[in-house]
Structures are given as C-alpha cells and as structure tokens.
C-alpha positions as CSV (number, residue, x, y, z in Angstrom):
1,M,110.3,4.8,-40.4
2,I,113.8,5.3,-41.8
3,A,114.9,9.0,-41.5
4,T,115.9,9.9,-45.1
5,P,117.4,13.3,-45.9
6,T,114.0,14.3,-47.2
7,T,112.1,13.4,-44.1
8,I,114.7,15.1,-41.9
9,A,114.4,18.3,-44.0
10,N,110.6,18.2,-43.7
11,L,110.9,17.8,-39.9
12,V,113.3,20.7,-39.7
13,N,111.2,22.9,-41.9
14,T,107.9,22.0,-40.2
15,D,109.1,22.8,-36.7
16,I,112.1,25.0,-37.1
17,D,111.1,27.6,-34.5
18,A,110.7,25.0,-31.8
19,L,114.0,23.4,-32.8
20,K,115.8,26.7,-32.7
21,T,114.4,27.4,-29.3
22,R,115.7,24.0,-28.0
23,L,119.1,24.6,-29.6
24,K,119.4,28.1,-28.1
25,A,118.4,26.7,-24.6
26,T,121.0,23.9,-25.1
27,W,123.9,26.3,-25.8
28,M,122.8,28.6,-23.0
29,D,123.0,25.7,-20.5
30,G,126.2,24.9,-18.7
31,N,129.1,27.3,-18.7
32,Y,130.6,27.5,-22.1
33,D,132.8,30.4,-21.2
34,Y,134.6,28.3,-18.6
35,F,134.5,25.2,-20.9
36,S,136.1,27.0,-23.9
37,R,139.1,28.3,-21.9
38,F,140.5,24.8,-21.9
39,M,140.5,24.8,-25.7
40,K,142.4,28.0,-26.3
41,A,145.4,26.1,-27.8
42,S,143.3,24.8,-30.7
43,A,142.0,28.4,-31.5
44,V,145.5,29.8,-31.5
45,E,146.8,27.0,-33.8
46,F,143.8,27.4,-36.1
47,L,144.4,31.2,-36.6
48,D,148.2,30.7,-36.9
49,R,147.7,28.3,-39.8
50,L,145.1,30.6,-41.4
51,G,147.3,33.7,-41.1
52,V,145.4,36.9,-40.1
53,D,147.1,40.2,-41.0
54,P,146.5,43.4,-39.0
55,G,143.5,45.3,-40.3
56,T,141.8,42.1,-41.6
57,S,138.0,42.3,-41.1
58,L,137.1,38.9,-39.5
59,L,133.7,37.5,-38.4
60,D,133.6,34.7,-35.9
61,V,130.4,32.8,-36.5
62,A,128.9,30.9,-33.5
63,C,131.6,32.6,-31.5
64,G,130.6,31.4,-28.0
65,S,132.2,33.6,-25.4
66,G,134.7,35.0,-27.9
67,Q,137.7,32.7,-27.7
68,L,138.6,32.9,-31.4
69,A,137.5,36.5,-31.7
70,L,139.8,37.6,-28.9
71,I,142.8,35.9,-30.3
72,A,142.1,37.4,-33.7
73,A,141.9,40.8,-32.2
74,S,145.2,40.3,-30.4
75,M,146.6,39.7,-34.0
76,G,145.4,43.1,-35.0
77,A,142.2,42.1,-36.9
78,N,139.0,44.1,-36.9
79,V,136.7,41.5,-35.3
80,S,133.0,40.9,-35.0
81,G,131.4,37.9,-33.4
82,V,127.9,36.4,-33.5
83,D,126.2,33.6,-31.5
84,I,122.7,32.4,-30.8
85,A,123.3,32.2,-27.0
86,T,122.5,35.4,-25.2
87,N,124.7,34.6,-22.2
88,A,127.6,33.7,-24.4
89,I,127.5,37.1,-26.1
90,L,127.3,38.8,-22.7
91,A,130.4,36.9,-21.6
92,A,132.2,37.7,-24.8
93,R,131.5,41.4,-24.4
94,G,132.8,41.2,-20.8
95,R,135.9,39.4,-21.8
96,A,136.6,41.9,-24.6
97,A,136.2,44.9,-22.3
98,A,138.4,43.3,-19.6
99,E,141.1,42.6,-22.2
100,G,140.9,46.0,-23.8
101,Y,139.6,45.0,-27.3
102,D,137.1,46.8,-29.4
103,I,135.1,43.8,-30.7
104,R,131.5,43.9,-31.9
105,F,129.5,41.0,-30.5
106,D,125.9,40.4,-31.8
107,E,123.3,37.9,-30.8
108,G,122.2,36.2,-34.0
109,D,121.7,33.1,-36.1
110,A,124.3,31.4,-38.3
111,E,121.5,30.7,-40.7
112,A,120.6,34.4,-41.0
113,L,123.6,36.5,-40.2
114,P,122.9,40.1,-39.3
115,Y,125.4,41.6,-41.7
116,E,125.5,43.1,-45.2
117,A,126.8,41.1,-48.1
118,A,130.6,41.0,-48.7
119,S,131.3,42.6,-45.3
120,F,134.3,40.6,-44.2
121,D,137.7,39.5,-45.5
122,V,137.6,36.3,-43.3
123,V,134.6,34.4,-42.1
124,A,135.6,31.8,-39.5
125,S,133.9,29.3,-37.3
126,L,135.6,26.9,-34.9
127,F,133.4,24.0,-33.7
128,G,130.4,26.4,-33.9
129,A,128.4,26.8,-37.2
130,M,128.5,23.0,-37.7
131,F,125.8,22.7,-35.1
132,A,123.2,24.9,-36.9
133,P,120.3,22.7,-38.1
134,R,120.1,23.8,-41.8
135,P,123.6,23.5,-43.2
136,E,122.6,24.7,-46.7
137,L,121.6,28.0,-45.1
138,V,124.8,28.2,-43.1
139,A,126.8,27.6,-46.2
140,A,124.9,30.3,-48.1
141,E,125.3,32.8,-45.3
142,L,129.1,32.2,-44.9
143,L,129.5,32.8,-48.6
144,R,127.2,35.8,-48.6
145,V,128.9,37.9,-45.9
146,C,132.5,37.0,-47.1
147,R,133.8,39.5,-49.7
148,P,134.7,38.1,-53.2
149,G,138.2,36.8,-53.0
150,G,138.0,36.5,-49.2
151,R,138.3,33.3,-47.1
152,I,136.0,31.1,-45.2
153,A,137.6,29.0,-42.5
154,M,136.0,26.3,-40.4
155,G,137.1,23.7,-37.9
156,N,134.5,20.8,-37.7
157,W,134.7,17.6,-35.8
158,T,134.8,14.5,-38.0
159,P,132.4,11.6,-37.8
160,E,135.3,9.1,-37.3
161,G,137.1,11.2,-34.7
162,F,136.8,11.1,-30.9
163,I,134.1,13.7,-30.6
164,G,132.1,12.0,-33.4
165,Q,132.3,8.8,-31.3
166,M,131.1,10.8,-28.2
167,F,128.1,12.1,-30.2
168,K,127.3,8.5,-31.2
169,T,127.3,7.5,-27.5
170,F,124.8,10.3,-26.8
171,A,122.6,9.1,-29.6
172,R,122.2,5.7,-28.0
173,F,120.5,7.4,-25.0
174,I,118.6,10.4,-26.5
175,A,116.6,10.7,-29.7
176,P,118.3,12.8,-32.4
177,P,116.7,16.3,-32.6
178,G,115.4,16.0,-36.2
179,M,118.4,17.6,-37.9
180,P,121.3,16.5,-40.1
181,S,124.3,15.2,-38.1
182,P,126.6,18.2,-37.2
183,V,129.7,16.0,-37.9
184,L,128.8,15.9,-41.6
185,W,130.6,19.2,-41.7
186,G,133.6,17.1,-40.9
187,D,133.2,14.9,-44.0
188,E,135.2,16.0,-47.1
189,S,132.7,15.1,-49.7
190,T,129.8,16.8,-47.9
191,V,131.8,20.0,-47.5
192,R,132.6,20.0,-51.2
193,E,128.9,19.7,-52.0
194,R,128.0,22.6,-49.7
195,L,130.8,25.0,-50.7
196,G,132.6,23.8,-53.7
197,A,130.5,25.3,-56.5
198,H,130.9,28.8,-55.1
199,V,134.6,29.0,-54.2
200,S,137.7,29.2,-56.3
201,A,139.8,27.1,-54.0
202,L,139.0,24.6,-51.2
203,R,141.6,23.1,-48.9
204,L,140.5,20.3,-46.6
205,T,142.9,19.1,-43.9
206,R,142.4,16.6,-41.1
207,V,143.9,18.0,-37.9
208,I,144.4,16.6,-34.5
209,Y,143.3,18.7,-31.5
210,Q,144.5,17.4,-28.2
211,F,142.3,17.6,-25.2
212,N,144.5,17.9,-22.1
213,Y,142.8,18.1,-18.8
214,P,144.5,18.0,-15.3
215,F,142.0,15.5,-14.0
216,S,140.8,11.9,-14.5
217,P,138.5,10.6,-17.3
218,A,135.6,10.4,-14.8
219,D,136.2,14.0,-13.8
220,V,136.4,15.0,-17.5
221,V,132.9,13.6,-18.0
222,E,131.7,15.5,-15.0
223,F,133.4,18.7,-16.3
224,F,131.5,18.2,-19.6
225,R,128.2,17.5,-17.8
226,Q,128.5,20.7,-15.8
227,N,129.8,23.1,-18.5
228,Y,129.1,21.9,-22.0
229,G,125.5,22.6,-22.9
230,P,124.8,19.5,-25.1
231,T,126.2,17.2,-22.4
232,T,124.3,19.0,-19.7
233,R,121.1,18.6,-21.6
234,A,121.7,15.0,-22.4
235,F,122.1,14.1,-18.8
236,A,119.1,16.2,-17.7
237,S,116.9,14.4,-20.2
238,L,117.5,11.0,-18.6
239,G,116.4,9.4,-15.4
240,A,118.8,8.2,-12.7
241,A,119.4,4.9,-14.4
242,G,120.0,6.4,-17.8
243,Q,122.3,9.0,-16.4
244,A,124.4,6.3,-14.7
245,S,124.6,4.3,-17.9
246,L,125.5,7.3,-20.0
247,R,128.2,8.4,-17.5
248,K,129.7,4.8,-17.4
249,E,129.9,4.7,-21.2
250,L,131.4,8.2,-21.5
251,V,134.0,7.4,-18.8
252,E,135.0,4.2,-20.6
253,L,135.3,6.2,-23.9
254,W,137.6,8.8,-22.4
255,A,139.6,6.2,-20.4
256,S,140.1,4.0,-23.5
257,H,141.5,6.9,-25.5
258,N,143.5,8.4,-22.7
259,K,147.3,8.8,-23.5
260,A,148.2,10.2,-20.1
261,H,150.2,8.3,-17.5
262,G,148.7,8.4,-14.0
263,P,145.2,8.8,-12.7
264,A,145.1,12.6,-12.5
265,R,145.4,13.7,-16.1
266,T,143.5,13.0,-19.3
267,I,145.0,13.5,-22.8
268,V,142.9,12.5,-25.8
269,D,143.5,13.2,-29.5
270,A,140.3,14.4,-31.3
271,E,140.3,14.8,-35.1
272,Y,138.7,17.7,-36.9
273,L,138.4,18.8,-40.5
274,E,140.0,22.2,-41.2
275,V,138.2,23.9,-44.0
276,V,139.7,26.9,-45.8
277,A,137.8,28.2,-48.9
278,V,138.6,31.1,-51.1
279,T,135.5,32.8,-52.4
280,R,135.1,33.6,-56.0
281,T,136.0,37.1,-57.2
282,A,133.4,39.4,-58.8
283,Y,134.4,38.2,-62.3
284,E,134.3,34.6,-61.3
285,L,130.8,35.0,-59.7
286,K,129.5,36.3,-63.0
287,E,130.9,33.3,-64.8
288,V,129.0,30.6,-62.7
289,P,125.7,29.7,-64.3
290,N,122.6,30.2,-62.1
291,N,124.8,31.3,-59.2
292,P,122.6,32.6,-56.4
293,L,125.5,34.8,-55.3
294,R,125.9,36.6,-58.6
295,N,124.3,39.8,-57.2
296,L,127.3,40.2,-55.0
297,S,129.4,41.0,-58.0
298,K,127.3,43.9,-59.1
C-alpha cells in the first residue's frame, strides 16, 4: 500500500500514544547533552541573526539540554525551555545552575505546550520541533504561545541537504515510524502552508551549518551512534549484518562530503532552512476569516 498523507495521518491518530512513547525513548537514548555541545556554533549564529534584546521573553521548544536557551540567557533574555526527554531537561537544569542562569526548564510536548497563550516575545526551535509527529499541532502551538506581533524562529534540516540524505540512508534500513518526514519543515512551500495564513511576515533562508569534528568520518559515525538518539536506535534495531551495512553507508556518506584535509578531521556542510515569522497583531488576527487564533486578540 502506498502511504498517502491521509493514511499517514490515520496511522498517527490511531496509535499516537505508542508513537510518542517510542519517540520519547529515542530522544532519551544516547547522550544528547554531549552531542549538542559540538553544535554550539550554529546556535550562536542562529540567535545572532535573530537578534535577541535583553529582557525578551523567549521559549526554546524541543530544547534538548538547553544549548540555545543558555546562549539566549547570556544575551539577557528571560528564557524558558521545554523538551519531551526527561534526561535532557535534567541536564539543562544542571547546566543552567552551573552557569548561573535562572532558566525555567519544563518537560513537555511541542504539540501541547504547557504555557498560556501569548506568553512569549520569541518562540524558537533549532533542529527540535521539526521531529514532532503532528506538524499541524506544532504550528498551532508555536503560534498560540507567541504574543501577537512576536516572532517564531526555527532551524530545520532540508530534504536536499546532508542531514536529509543521512535520514534517507536510515530509511533504507529501518521502517519509517508512521509520521510525516521531519525534513518537510525544511521545505519552503510546506512551511508557508503551515504558518503563512497566521503570520504577517515570513522569511525563509537557506543556511549552511558546518559540522566540524576532530576525528575521522568513521569516528563521526560512531560518535553519532553513541550519542545521537535516532542513530543509536537505528543501529539497535538491526542485527549484526544490518549494523555493518548501515555503518558502511554512513561512513561513505560522511567521507564523500568531507572537506577536511587529512584523516583525523571531518568537515561537512549541512543545509538547513531558517524560518523567521512575525505573528499577526491583535488587529490583524481579527481580520483573518475563520482564524482559530482570533481568541488571542480578545
């Protein structure tokens, strides 16, 4: 049977609790706190382009161990973070305490954020909310908790980019989990469909993030296997032969894109879509026919 959007939606709706349980377990696997520390540069650049003034209330959705939230706090923002993975939230709280930042971190779901409507000036998610299984609910929640006239900012891997290719490699070895592809959040037309009707401005920019690791492509694959939950789970779901084949294909992928000279470093460019949306003001919300967010303007 060909999996159409309708059949995928039915699968997700029928077994959403089981799917969420699997996804939570996936993101609690590995060591995302350690993994994310190699990606700090992208988080700094993302927030620098966004511009976060002192006193800005910012929510980091699918915050992991708090990488983006900690950087925003260092810029003077009033920060909250939310993630589905219990161990990530505990790590984020520990990092905030160690670095002396007063950040609220909550365990919660990007599809049902535990915050009041219009609570934040900026609602951000860097390579996070894109992995939730029901993107229409994610879009509605990002819009709901952002104040009228505020900003929604996302960084989402593109289908054509390096990470999109890596996910395609995984798909050849393990069955898709019955949900829309996360990298559709990296497709301009899809983002316009999900957010466009409810925002007054939408800027979509393709950005290159550079992975830069001080070890070989083969060691990068092992680093992902040990620390990045989806990769950890993918290998764990396979037998010895499948693991060997998956490892071989991933090493070839990293090696073929490696721009570094010498065997002990891996530098790979990975494209993502930077999404910056300005939510409609109270007046504009009233003017949109049948707008489900009109109650926010009352």
